[in-house]
Structures are given as structure tokens and as C-alpha cells.
All heavy atoms as an XYZ file, in Angstrom:
732
protein
N      -6.310    -24.329      2.805
C      -6.637    -25.530      2.058
C      -6.103    -26.751      2.809
O      -5.028    -26.697      3.386
C      -6.006    -25.471      0.662
C      -6.526    -24.367     -0.230
S      -8.204    -24.672     -0.727
C      -8.677    -23.072     -1.289
N      -6.838    -27.820      2.728
C      -6.413    -29.020      3.444
C      -5.673    -30.014      2.558
O      -4.991    -30.884      3.071
C      -7.614    -29.750      4.070
O      -8.499    -30.173      3.025
C      -8.339    -28.870      5.042
N      -5.819    -29.922      1.262
C      -5.178    -30.897      0.397
C      -5.262    -30.499     -1.055
O      -5.447    -29.322     -1.375
N      -5.139    -31.500     -1.929
C      -5.176    -31.248     -3.369
C      -6.072    -32.260     -4.072
O      -6.312    -33.358     -3.576
C      -3.767    -31.309     -4.015
C      -2.882    -30.212     -3.493
C      -3.144    -32.665     -3.835
N      -6.544    -31.845     -5.234
C      -7.242    -32.724     -6.166
C      -6.445    -32.666     -7.459
O      -6.137    -31.579     -7.958
C      -8.673    -32.247     -6.386
C      -9.469    -33.053     -7.388
S     -11.183    -32.426     -7.455
C     -11.778    -33.255     -8.910
N      -6.071    -33.819     -7.989
C      -5.331    -33.914     -9.246
C      -6.183    -34.659    -10.259
O      -6.793    -35.684     -9.923
C      -4.023    -34.675     -9.058
C      -3.052    -34.131     -8.026
C      -1.934    -35.129     -7.774
C      -2.485    -32.819     -8.501
N      -6.207    -34.161    -11.481
C      -6.988    -34.792    -12.544
C      -6.118    -34.902    -13.786
O      -5.435    -33.945    -14.163
C      -8.248    -33.971    -12.882
C      -9.054    -34.626    -13.994
C      -9.109    -33.755    -11.644
N      -6.153    -36.073    -14.426
C      -5.437    -36.295    -15.682
C      -6.481    -36.674    -16.734
O      -7.223    -37.639    -16.558
C      -4.417    -37.421    -15.510
C      -3.568    -37.670    -16.721
C      -2.534    -38.750    -16.423
C      -1.698    -39.042    -17.644
N      -0.779    -40.161    -17.406
N      -6.564    -35.873    -17.826
C      -7.629    -36.052    -18.810
C      -7.104    -35.900    -20.237
O      -6.454    -34.912    -20.564
C      -8.722    -34.995    -18.572
C      -9.835    -34.995    -19.574
C     -10.713    -36.218    -19.460
O     -11.292    -36.452    -18.412
N     -10.830    -36.993    -20.519
N      -7.412    -36.871    -21.078
C      -7.109    -36.775    -22.507
C      -8.185    -35.902    -23.156
O      -9.361    -36.005    -22.817
C      -7.083    -38.157    -23.143
C      -6.576    -38.140    -24.576
C      -6.089    -39.513    -24.963
C      -5.469    -39.518    -26.327
N      -4.152    -38.883    -26.376
N      -7.767    -35.027    -24.085
C      -8.695    -34.112    -24.752
C      -8.456    -34.136    -26.255
O      -7.378    -34.495    -26.726
C      -8.554    -32.674    -24.202
C      -8.901    -32.626    -22.715
C      -7.180    -32.103    -24.449
N      -9.473    -33.720    -26.999
C      -9.342    -33.712    -28.458
C      -8.535    -32.508    -28.952
O      -7.864    -32.589    -29.972
C     -10.719    -33.690    -29.149
O     -11.459    -32.559    -28.686
C     -11.491    -34.958    -28.880
N      -8.609    -31.392    -28.214
C      -7.963    -30.165    -28.654
C      -7.659    -29.304    -27.434
O      -8.576    -28.921    -26.711
C      -8.901    -29.433    -29.634
C      -8.331    -28.137    -30.124
O      -8.285    -27.158    -29.389
N      -7.925    -28.121    -31.378
N      -6.403    -28.986    -27.218
C      -5.992    -28.242    -26.028
C      -6.637    -26.852    -25.995
O      -7.085    -26.400    -24.938
C      -4.453    -28.129    -25.949
C      -3.833    -29.514    -25.733
C      -4.021    -27.152    -24.865
C      -4.234    -30.201    -24.451
N      -6.715    -26.163    -27.123
C      -7.290    -24.824    -27.144
C      -8.767    -24.866    -26.770
O      -9.247    -24.027    -25.999
C      -7.087    -24.162    -28.511
C      -5.658    -23.760    -28.780
C      -4.774    -24.942    -29.217
O      -5.315    -25.966    -29.699
O      -3.557    -24.845    -29.035
N      -9.515    -25.825    -27.320
C     -10.938    -25.979    -26.984
C     -11.088    -26.271    -25.497
O     -11.901    -25.662    -24.813
C     -11.550    -27.118    -27.802
C     -12.997    -27.423    -27.467
C     -13.524    -28.622    -28.244
O     -12.894    -29.117    -29.176
N     -14.699    -29.084    -27.856
N     -10.288    -27.202    -24.992
C     -10.351    -27.553    -23.585
C     -10.060    -26.329    -22.714
O     -10.775    -26.045    -21.752
C      -9.353    -28.670    -23.273
C      -9.299    -28.968    -21.815
C     -10.117    -29.803    -21.111
C      -8.399    -28.383    -20.867
N      -9.771    -29.773    -19.782
C      -8.720    -28.908    -19.608
C      -7.357    -27.471    -20.963
C      -8.035    -28.552    -18.456
C      -6.675    -27.112    -19.813
C      -7.018    -27.652    -18.573
N      -9.024    -25.583    -23.067
C      -8.606    -24.428    -22.275
C      -9.700    -23.364    -22.223
O      -9.937    -22.754    -21.173
C      -7.317    -23.853    -22.855
O      -6.843    -22.806    -22.059
N     -10.361    -23.134    -23.342
C     -11.442    -22.141    -23.386
C     -12.543    -22.497    -22.401
O     -13.004    -21.648    -21.631
C     -12.018    -22.034    -24.810
O     -10.975    -21.580    -25.686
C     -13.188    -21.081    -24.874
N     -12.970    -23.749    -22.392
C     -14.027    -24.179    -21.477
C     -13.512    -24.192    -20.040
O     -14.171    -23.702    -19.119
C     -14.573    -25.564    -21.881
C     -15.570    -26.087    -20.852
C     -15.212    -25.502    -23.267
N     -12.339    -24.731    -19.835
C     -11.779    -24.861    -18.493
C     -11.638    -23.503    -17.815
O     -11.866    -23.366    -16.617
C     -10.423    -25.559    -18.554
C      -9.800    -25.764    -17.207
C     -10.197    -26.821    -16.402
C      -8.826    -24.896    -16.743
C      -9.640    -27.001    -15.150
C      -8.266    -25.071    -15.493
C      -8.672    -26.127    -14.692
N     -11.252    -22.482    -18.572
C     -11.013    -21.149    -18.019
C     -12.254    -20.267    -17.972
O     -12.162    -19.094    -17.595
C      -9.896    -20.454    -18.800
C      -8.567    -21.119    -18.556
O      -8.172    -21.350    -17.421
N      -7.870    -21.468    -19.625
N     -13.413    -20.808    -18.315
C     -14.662    -20.056    -18.273
C     -14.952    -19.627    -16.824
O     -14.899    -20.457    -15.916
C     -15.799    -20.914    -18.805
C     -17.110    -20.169    -18.793
O     -17.786    -20.185    -17.749
O     -17.454    -19.573    -19.824
N     -15.240    -18.349    -16.595
C     -15.493    -17.870    -15.232
C     -16.648    -18.595    -14.533
O     -16.623    -18.765    -13.312
C     -15.801    -16.380    -15.411
C     -15.158    -16.006    -16.711
C     -15.230    -17.247    -17.569
N     -17.667    -19.013    -15.285
C     -18.789    -19.719    -14.658
C     -18.348    -21.080    -14.120
O     -18.758    -21.478    -13.024
C     -19.939    -19.877    -15.650
C     -20.653    -18.565    -15.941
C     -21.835    -18.741    -16.874
O     -22.404    -19.845    -16.936
O     -22.178    -17.749    -17.546
N     -17.525    -21.802    -14.874
C     -17.028    -23.089    -14.385
C     -16.105    -22.871    -13.191
O     -16.148    -23.635    -12.218
C     -16.302    -23.856    -15.496
C     -15.774    -25.232    -15.105
C     -16.895    -26.150    -14.610
C     -15.036    -25.865    -16.279
N     -15.296    -21.820    -13.235
C     -14.429    -21.528    -12.102
C     -15.259    -21.240    -10.853
O     -14.909    -21.671     -9.752
C     -13.502    -20.356    -12.409
C     -12.463    -20.166    -11.324
O     -11.752    -21.138    -10.988
O     -12.381    -19.046    -10.781
N     -16.373    -20.552    -11.015
C     -17.244    -20.256     -9.874
C     -17.812    -21.551     -9.282
O     -17.910    -21.687     -8.059
C     -18.372    -19.314    -10.295
N     -18.164    -22.510    -10.132
C     -18.661    -23.804     -9.648
C     -17.550    -24.519     -8.874
O     -17.790    -25.054     -7.787
C     -19.181    -24.680    -10.809
C     -19.530    -26.077    -10.330
C     -20.388    -24.029    -11.474
N     -16.346    -24.530     -9.432
C     -15.211    -25.148     -8.723
C     -15.031    -24.510     -7.350
O     -14.885    -25.205     -6.342
C     -13.917    -24.993     -9.523
C     -13.719    -25.996    -10.621
C     -12.306    -25.942    -11.174
N     -11.967    -24.680    -11.799
C     -12.046    -24.440    -13.106
N     -12.442    -25.374    -13.941
N     -11.698    -23.262    -13.581
N     -15.030    -23.192     -7.311
C     -14.793    -22.467     -6.061
C     -15.903    -22.727     -5.036
O     -15.623    -22.815     -3.840
C     -14.612    -20.980     -6.320
C     -13.270    -20.685     -6.968
C     -13.116    -19.198     -7.316
N     -11.854    -18.967     -7.971
C     -10.707    -18.719     -7.336
N     -10.672    -18.682     -6.027
N      -9.601    -18.519     -8.022
N     -17.150    -22.870     -5.507
C     -18.241    -23.202     -4.583
C     -18.012    -24.568     -3.936
O     -18.514    -24.842     -2.855
C     -19.592    -23.191     -5.295
C     -20.159    -21.794     -5.486
C     -21.621    -21.795     -5.839
N     -21.959    -22.541     -7.029
C     -21.933    -22.074     -8.278
N     -21.565    -20.826     -8.500
N     -22.277    -22.837     -9.288
N     -17.272    -25.422     -4.618
C     -16.932    -26.742     -4.087
C     -15.581    -26.728     -3.357
O     -15.027    -27.772     -3.040
C     -16.917    -27.785     -5.214
C     -18.288    -28.149     -5.683
N     -18.939    -27.444     -6.660
C     -19.128    -29.138     -5.291
C     -20.127    -27.989     -6.864
N     -20.268    -29.013     -6.038
N     -15.041    -25.537     -3.118
C     -13.814    -25.410     -2.341
C     -12.551    -25.763     -3.098
O     -11.549    -26.145     -2.500
N     -12.586    -25.624     -4.425
C     -11.431    -25.961     -5.264
C     -10.871    -24.710     -5.925
O     -11.629    -23.913     -6.484
C     -11.827    -26.972     -6.332
C     -12.268    -28.332     -5.804
C     -13.025    -29.099     -6.871
C     -11.064    -29.113     -5.318
N      -9.558    -24.563     -5.877
C      -8.879    -23.442     -6.525
C      -7.758    -24.023     -7.382
O      -6.878    -24.727     -6.883
C      -8.297    -22.455     -5.491
C      -7.506    -21.355     -6.182
C      -9.409    -21.879     -4.620
N      -7.803    -23.736     -8.674
C      -6.788    -24.249     -9.598
C      -5.449    -23.581     -9.292
O      -5.357    -22.357     -9.223
C      -7.191    -24.000    -11.062
C      -6.083    -24.432    -12.011
C      -8.491    -24.719    -11.390
N      -4.417    -24.412     -9.109
C      -3.075    -23.883     -8.867
C      -2.126    -24.177    -10.018
O      -1.033    -23.628    -10.063
C      -2.492    -24.449     -7.562
O      -2.443    -25.865     -7.647
C      -3.320    -24.018     -6.357
N      -2.552    -25.040    -10.945
C      -1.707    -25.320    -12.098
C      -2.388    -26.222    -13.095
O      -3.189    -27.079    -12.730
N      -2.088    -25.992    -14.361
C      -2.523    -26.872    -15.446
C      -1.300    -27.191    -16.290
O      -0.496    -26.300    -16.583
C      -3.626    -26.231    -16.314
O      -3.163    -24.976    -16.807
C      -4.912    -26.023    -15.534
N      -1.164    -28.445    -16.653
C       0.044    -28.915    -17.340
C      -0.322    -29.852    -18.472
O      -1.360    -30.509    -18.437
C       0.943    -29.681    -16.345
C       1.295    -28.894    -15.128
C       0.469    -28.895    -14.007
C       2.453    -28.121    -15.091
C       0.789    -28.156    -12.883
C       2.776    -27.377    -13.965
C       1.938    -27.393    -12.868
O       2.247    -26.656    -11.757
N       0.569    -29.945    -19.448
C       0.467    -30.981    -20.466
C       1.287    -32.176    -20.006
O       2.383    -32.003    -19.455
C       1.003    -30.490    -21.812
C       0.230    -29.360    -22.482
C       0.909    -28.973    -23.787
C      -1.214    -29.752    -22.727
N       0.768    -33.359    -20.232
C       1.490    -34.586    -19.894
C       2.771    -34.623    -20.726
O       2.747    -34.376    -21.934
C       0.596    -35.788    -20.204
C       1.208    -37.104    -19.799
O       2.332    -37.402    -20.243
O       0.548    -37.851    -19.067
N       3.890    -34.936    -20.098
C       5.170    -34.973    -20.788
C       5.268    -36.040    -21.859
O       6.096    -35.944    -22.769
N       4.420    -37.050    -21.791
C       4.436    -38.132    -22.776
C       3.296    -38.057    -23.772
O       3.274    -38.834    -24.724
C       4.396    -39.491    -22.058
C       5.629    -39.711    -21.219
O       6.743    -39.460    -21.666
N       5.439    -40.147    -19.988
N       2.327    -37.164    -23.547
C       1.159    -37.071    -24.432
C       0.635    -35.641    -24.421
O      -0.041    -35.227    -23.488
C       0.064    -38.030    -23.970
C      -1.151    -38.005    -24.871
O      -1.191    -37.223    -25.844
O      -2.094    -38.779    -24.595
N       0.940    -34.854    -25.454
C       0.541    -33.448    -25.478
C      -0.968    -33.227    -25.597
O      -1.421    -32.095    -25.538
C       1.289    -32.875    -26.687
C       1.543    -34.049    -27.563
C       1.718    -35.230    -26.639
N      -1.746    -34.301    -25.758
C      -3.201    -34.200    -25.786
C      -3.810    -34.601    -24.446
O      -5.012    -34.832    -24.347
C      -3.789    -35.074    -26.898
C      -3.410    -34.573    -28.279
O      -3.324    -33.340    -28.468
O      -3.181    -35.404    -29.174
N      -2.987    -34.672    -23.420
C      -3.460    -34.994    -22.077
C      -3.076    -33.865    -21.138
O      -1.924    -33.434    -21.113
C      -2.863    -36.327    -21.583
O      -3.333    -37.372    -22.445
C      -3.279    -36.638    -20.161
N      -4.083    -33.385    -20.386
C      -3.840    -32.306    -19.433
C      -3.855    -32.867    -18.013
O      -4.527    -33.861    -17.730
C      -4.891    -31.179    -19.567
C      -4.742    -30.467    -20.890
C      -6.289    -31.699    -19.384
N      -3.100    -32.216    -17.164
C      -3.074    -32.540    -15.743
C      -3.432    -31.251    -15.009
O      -2.813    -30.212    -15.235
C      -1.691    -33.055    -15.307
C      -1.356    -34.331    -16.080
C      -1.650    -33.285    -13.795
C       0.079    -34.767    -15.963
N      -4.452    -31.333    -14.165
C      -4.934    -30.170    -13.430
C      -4.678    -30.396    -11.944
O      -4.988    -31.458    -11.414
C      -6.444    -29.945    -13.671
C      -6.940    -28.740    -12.890
C      -6.727    -29.775    -15.159
N      -4.111    -29.386    -11.300
C      -3.836    -29.428     -9.868
C      -4.691    -28.350     -9.205
O      -4.673    -27.193     -9.633
C      -2.342    -29.157     -9.575
C      -2.060    -29.226     -8.086
C      -1.455    -30.112    -10.364
N      -5.445    -28.755     -8.185
C      -6.304    -27.815     -7.467
C      -6.109    -27.952     -5.972
O      -6.026    -29.071     -5.457
C      -7.777    -28.085     -7.792
C      -8.150    -27.782     -9.234
S      -9.814    -28.350     -9.657
C      -9.440    -30.024    -10.196
N      -6.041    -26.824     -5.275
C      -6.117    -26.845     -3.822
C      -7.548    -27.217     -3.458
O      -8.501    -26.803     -4.138
C      -5.773    -25.478     -3.233
C      -4.281    -25.223     -3.162
O      -3.503    -26.191     -3.265
O      -3.896    -24.054     -3.002
N      -7.694    -28.003     -2.401
C      -8.984    -28.547     -2.015
C      -9.254    -28.234     -0.547
O      -8.421    -28.522      0.308
C      -8.942    -30.065     -2.246
C     -10.139    -30.832     -1.789
S      -9.938    -32.617     -2.078
C      -8.748    -33.051     -0.794
N     -10.415    -27.659     -0.268
C     -10.797    -27.357      1.116
C     -11.415    -28.558      1.821
O     -11.217    -28.750      3.015
C     -11.799    -26.206      1.159
C     -11.197    -24.860      0.904
C     -12.224    -23.753      0.990
O     -13.381    -23.995      1.407
O     -11.867    -22.627      0.623
N     -12.209    -29.347      1.075
C     -13.013    -30.376      1.707
C     -13.135    -31.571      0.766
O     -13.566    -31.415     -0.375
C     -14.395    -29.790      2.032
C     -15.342    -30.795      2.600
O     -15.918    -31.593      1.867
N     -15.524    -30.755      3.905
N     -12.768    -32.743      1.239
C     -12.791    -33.944      0.412
C     -14.178    -34.235     -0.147
O     -14.342    -34.482     -1.341
C     -12.279    -35.144      1.213
C     -12.308    -36.496      0.513
C     -11.458    -36.484     -0.747
C     -11.858    -37.592      1.472
N     -15.204    -34.196      0.696
C     -16.569    -34.494      0.237
C     -17.036    -33.533     -0.838
O     -17.645    -33.943     -1.833
N     -16.778    -32.246     -0.665
C     -17.184    -31.242     -1.659
C     -16.449    -31.464     -2.974
O     -17.036    -31.348     -4.053
C     -16.933    -29.838     -1.121
N     -15.166    -31.799     -2.906
C     -14.395    -32.061     -4.126
C     -14.933    -33.285     -4.855
O     -15.044    -33.296     -6.084
C     -12.923    -32.249     -3.787
N     -15.299    -34.313     -4.116
C     -15.866    -35.515     -4.726
C     -17.218    -35.211     -5.366
O     -17.528    -35.729     -6.439
C     -15.988    -36.628     -3.691
C     -14.634    -37.168     -3.290
C     -14.695    -38.120     -2.108
O     -15.482    -37.948     -1.183
N     -13.833    -39.129     -2.141
N     -18.013    -34.346     -4.728
C     -19.301    -33.950     -5.328
C     -19.062    -33.181     -6.623
O     -19.782    -33.383     -7.605
C     -20.127    -33.130     -4.337
C     -20.736    -33.988     -3.239
C     -21.730    -33.217     -2.381
N     -21.119    -32.159     -1.587
C     -20.481    -32.344     -0.436
N     -20.349    -33.553      0.067
N     -19.973    -31.310      0.211
N     -18.064    -32.308     -6.645
C     -17.750    -31.586     -7.878
C     -17.355    -32.569     -8.976
O     -17.813    -32.465    -10.113
C     -16.626    -30.569     -7.659
C     -16.163    -29.935     -8.931
C     -16.945    -29.010     -9.587
C     -14.939    -30.281     -9.496
C     -16.529    -28.427    -10.785
C     -14.511    -29.703    -10.683
C     -15.307    -28.779    -11.326
N     -16.506    -33.534     -8.643
C     -16.037    -34.505     -9.637
C     -17.191    -35.279    -10.255
O     -17.112    -35.694    -11.411
C     -15.027    -35.460     -8.996
N     -18.283    -35.457     -9.511
C     -19.442    -36.210     -9.997
C     -20.586    -35.304    -10.447
O     -21.654    -35.795    -10.804
C     -19.936    -37.141     -8.889
N     -20.365    -34.001    -10.482
C     -21.453    -33.048    -10.739
C     -21.862    -32.993    -12.203
O     -21.038    -33.188    -13.109
C     -21.040    -31.647    -10.282
O     -20.077    -31.093    -11.165
N     -23.146    -32.688    -12.452
C     -23.602    -32.504    -13.834
C     -22.946    -31.305    -14.504
O     -22.734    -31.304    -15.714
C     -25.114    -32.325    -13.713
C     -25.395    -32.071    -12.277
C     -24.233    -32.582    -11.489
N     -22.596    -30.275    -13.716
C     -21.922    -29.110    -14.300
C     -20.574    -29.497    -14.882
O     -20.213    -29.077    -15.988
C     -21.719    -28.003    -13.252
C     -22.985    -27.389    -12.731
C     -23.475    -28.038    -11.443
O     -23.033    -29.149    -11.092
O     -24.309    -27.413    -10.774
N     -19.829    -30.319    -14.147
C     -18.535    -30.758    -14.653
C     -18.714    -31.692    -15.845
O     -17.981    -31.583    -16.830
C     -17.712    -31.438    -13.559
C     -16.331    -31.925    -14.005
C     -15.486    -30.779    -14.561
C     -15.623    -32.622    -12.856
N     -19.682    -32.579    -15.794
C     -19.923    -33.496    -16.918
C     -20.230    -32.712    -18.192
O     -19.701    -33.014    -19.263
C     -21.060    -34.456    -16.583
N     -21.062    -31.689    -18.075
C     -21.401    -30.854    -19.235
C     -20.168    -30.108    -19.742
O     -19.922    -30.036    -20.956
C     -22.491    -29.861    -18.844
O     -22.750    -28.967    -19.888
N     -19.375    -29.564    -18.835
C     -18.162    -28.838    -19.235
C     -17.174    -29.773    -19.915
O     -16.544    -29.398    -20.913
C     -17.521    -28.179    -18.017
N     -17.029    -30.986    -19.390
C     -16.104    -31.947    -19.996
C     -16.523    -32.251    -21.429
O     -15.689    -32.342    -22.335
C     -16.053    -33.232    -19.162
C     -15.360    -33.049    -17.820
C     -15.305    -34.323    -16.988
N     -14.413    -35.273    -17.620
C     -14.801    -36.338    -18.328
N     -16.066    -36.626    -18.463
N     -13.920    -37.122    -18.876
N     -17.825    -32.383    -21.657
C     -18.322    -32.651    -23.008
C     -18.020    -31.478    -23.940
O     -17.514    -31.668    -25.044
C     -19.831    -32.920    -22.950
C     -20.403    -33.351    -24.279
C     -21.863    -33.716    -24.170
O     -22.251    -34.391    -23.196
O     -22.628    -33.326    -25.082
N     -18.305    -30.254    -23.489
C     -18.034    -29.060    -24.300
C     -16.544    -28.887    -24.563
O     -16.140    -28.366    -25.598
C     -18.577    -27.798    -23.612
C     -20.073    -27.707    -23.565
C     -20.567    -26.332    -23.102
N     -19.842    -25.759    -21.979
C     -20.086    -26.003    -20.694
N     -21.038    -26.839    -20.357
N     -19.372    -25.402    -19.743
N     -15.723    -29.311    -23.609
C     -14.275    -29.121    -23.706
C     -13.600    -30.156    -24.595
O     -12.413    -30.028    -24.894
C     -13.657    -29.166    -22.313
N     -14.334    -31.185    -24.994
C     -13.735    -32.209    -25.840
C     -12.943    -33.245    -25.066
O     -11.988    -33.828    -25.593
N     -13.339    -33.496    -23.824
C     -12.696    -34.547    -23.042
C     -12.970    -35.894    -23.702
O     -14.077    -36.146    -24.182
C     -13.220    -34.544    -21.610
N     -11.973    -36.737    -23.728
C     -12.109    -38.065    -24.330
C     -12.274    -39.076    -23.203
O     -11.346    -39.314    -22.423
C     -10.881    -38.410    -25.190
C     -10.753    -37.397    -26.330
C     -10.979    -39.839    -25.719
C      -9.475    -37.522    -27.131
N     -13.469    -39.634    -23.104
C     -13.741    -40.625    -22.069
C     -13.658    -40.035    -20.674
O     -13.669    -38.824    -20.474
N     -13.590    -40.922    -19.717
C     -13.438    -40.507    -18.319
C     -12.001    -40.064    -18.086
O     -11.104    -40.439    -18.831
C     -13.760    -41.680    -17.394
O     -15.104    -42.058    -17.554
N     -11.781    -39.293    -17.022
C     -10.392    -38.919    -16.713
C      -9.538    -40.168    -16.517
O     -10.021    -41.198    -16.061
C     -10.511    -38.146    -15.403
C     -11.927    -37.711    -15.323
C     -12.718    -38.740    -16.052
N      -8.260    -40.051    -16.886
C      -7.310    -41.149    -16.653
C      -7.102    -41.358    -15.165
O      -6.609    -42.390    -14.749
C      -5.962    -40.842    -17.319
C      -6.047    -40.859    -18.831
O      -6.960    -41.502    -19.375
O      -5.196    -40.222    -19.462
N      -7.462    -40.372    -14.382
C      -7.362    -40.505    -12.940
C      -7.803    -39.245    -12.249
O      -7.695    -38.151    -12.790
N      -8.390    -39.422    -11.074
C      -8.716    -38.318    -10.185
C      -8.197    -38.748     -8.824
O      -8.562    -39.800     -8.315
C     -10.235    -38.060    -10.118
C     -10.542    -36.948     -9.126
C     -10.792    -37.726    -11.495
N      -7.306    -37.945     -8.281
C      -6.701    -38.276     -6.995
C      -6.999    -37.168     -6.005
O      -6.852    -35.990     -6.313
C      -5.191    -38.438     -7.132
C      -4.816    -39.544     -8.061
C      -4.648    -40.869     -7.746
C      -4.552    -39.453     -9.460
N      -4.309    -41.588     -8.864
C      -4.241    -40.750     -9.944
C      -4.573    -38.402    -10.377
C      -3.935    -41.020    -11.263
C      -4.270    -38.669    -11.702
C      -3.952    -39.960    -12.121
N      -7.408    -37.558     -4.812
C      -7.686    -36.611     -3.744
C      -6.651    -36.813     -2.644
O      -6.563    -37.908     -2.084
C      -9.086    -36.850     -3.160
C     -10.176    -36.771     -4.175
C     -10.682    -37.917     -4.762
C     -10.722    -35.544     -4.541
C     -11.700    -37.846     -5.700
C     -11.739    -35.461     -5.480
C     -12.238    -36.621     -6.063
N      -5.872    -35.802     -2.389
C      -4.927    -35.833     -1.272
C      -5.501    -34.949     -0.188
O      -5.303    -33.738     -0.219
N      -6.283    -35.507      0.750
C      -7.044    -34.680      1.671
C      -6.243    -34.030      2.786
O      -6.761    -33.166      3.470
C      -8.075    -35.645      2.244
C      -7.443    -36.981      2.145
C      -6.577    -36.928      0.912
N      -5.008    -34.435      2.963
C      -4.258    -33.860      4.080
C      -2.804    -33.666      3.680
O      -2.164    -34.571      3.166
C      -4.321    -34.790      5.296
C      -3.696    -34.200      6.528
C      -3.937    -35.094      7.740
O      -4.581    -36.117      7.642
N      -3.426    -34.673      8.863
N      -2.309    -32.480      3.937
C      -0.915    -32.170      3.655
C      -0.015    -32.797      4.724
O      -0.334    -32.761      5.898
C      -0.716    -30.654      3.633
C       0.704    -30.261      3.376
C       0.855    -28.754      3.333
N       1.760    -28.490      2.249
C       1.578    -27.630      1.284
N       0.517    -26.902      1.256
N       2.462    -27.464      0.345
N       1.082    -33.353      4.285
C       2.068    -33.928      5.201
C       3.145    -32.883      5.419
O       3.759    -32.402      4.467
C       2.680    -35.233      4.626
C       3.760    -35.768      5.561
C       1.596    -36.266      4.376
N       3.367    -32.548      6.630
C       4.410    -31.573      6.960
C       5.640    -32.332      7.404
O       5.554    -33.306      8.135
C       3.943    -30.654      8.067
C       2.622    -29.990      7.748
C       2.646    -28.525      8.074
N       1.320    -27.961      7.921
C       0.906    -27.317      6.850
N       1.706    -27.178      5.818
N      -0.294    -26.795      6.782
N       6.784    -31.898      6.943
C       7.960    -32.625      7.378
C       9.247    -32.083      6.872
O       9.453    -31.182      6.221
């Protein structure tokens, strides 16, 4: 993996979001875009906000996933509230 993609999203219900997020079909779409989930967290200040960390193979593919109709549909089914609070792409790991 060359970097990471981080997403912070407010949701209506964590259980509903988790069910959709963990669907094998959505995971297959993520993986086709070179993304592998390495962690999901609740925001320490807002338990209705999730933070997703994914290893990323390719910046362009990750950006296409972020804008994909498959993700938009999944976000709607998952009860996402509005657009993500942020999507960050760290395309290169710093060694040091």
C-alpha cells in the first residue's frame, strides 16, 4: 500500500451504518479501488460520528471510489448524514 484514506462521517445509527459498511459487496467495491479497511472508530467527541481508516494503493482509484455511485448508494442506505466531515488522502508514507 502506498498510503491511507481517512473518512469522518456523521450517521443516524451506528448499527445501521455498520451493517451496510461491512457488507461483502461494498467491501469488494472498495477492494477493486485498491482500498482495504484497517480500522473503524467512533469519534471521541461524538458517538454518532465514525472515522474509517483504509490502506490505499492508488490515489486516483481512491478518489474515484469516494465519488462513485456505489458509495453514494451505500452511504444513503447506511444513514449517513450529509457529506463526510472530511476525506483525507495520504498518498505516500513517510519513513523516518
